[in-house]
N, C-alpha and C positions, 0 to 999 in steps of 0.2 A: 299397769304390770307392776306388780310387789317386786321390792328390791332382792328380797329371798330366791324368789322363783326366776330371775335374772342371773344369780350367783350360781343356782343349781344347773342351769342351762349352759353358763359360761363355763363352767368347771367339770362339765360331764365327761365322763371316760372317752366318748367318741370324739368330742373336740381336742382331748389333750391326747388322745391317739393320732389324730391328724397334726397336731403340733409335731410330735416325736417323727413320724414316718415323714413329714414333708421336710423337715429339717436335716433326716438322715439323706432323703432324695436331693436336697439342694446341696449339701457338700458332697455328694456323689458326683452330681452334675459338674461341680467346681474341679473336683480331682479327676474325674476321666474325660471330661469335654472341655470345660473351662476356657477361658482365655488367657493363653501363654503370653502374650506380648503384653498385656495389661491394657489394651485399647478399649475394652468394654468395661466400665467400671462395675456393671452390676454383678458380674461374674467373676472379677479378677480377685477378688478377696473372699477368703474362705468363711469369714464372719457375716459379710454381707449375704453371701449366697446361703448360707444356712437360714438366716433370719428372712429371707425371700422364700424359701421354701417352706419355712414354719408358717409362713403368713398364708400361703397358698392352701397349704394342707389344712389349717384352721378354718379358712373360709371355706373350703370343700366340704368339711364334716362338722361344720357348727349346725345345731339341732336348731331350725327355724321353726318346727310345727309347734302348734297349739295344743293344750291338753284338752280334750273333749270331755263335756259333762257328762257322766253317764244319768240316763233318766231314771228315777225313783221308781219303785215297784208300783207305785198305786197310779203313776201317769202312764200315759201311751207316749211311745215313742213317735217324734215328727215324721 
């Protein structure tokens, strides 16, 4: 895999949108549901819950599909 293709997939609009939506949902979970007493360290901190939400959103919307090579006009498709 070429480095340039990796960065194109890593910085795709779909992935960045996943980070943004995931971060917003992570913070919303902290704000509305969260851990009030601080007994659960994962959701008791707004920064940590936002980062965890961003990680979930990025994982869900990361593009893992490979580009298919188009057959040339003089070749028959497989």
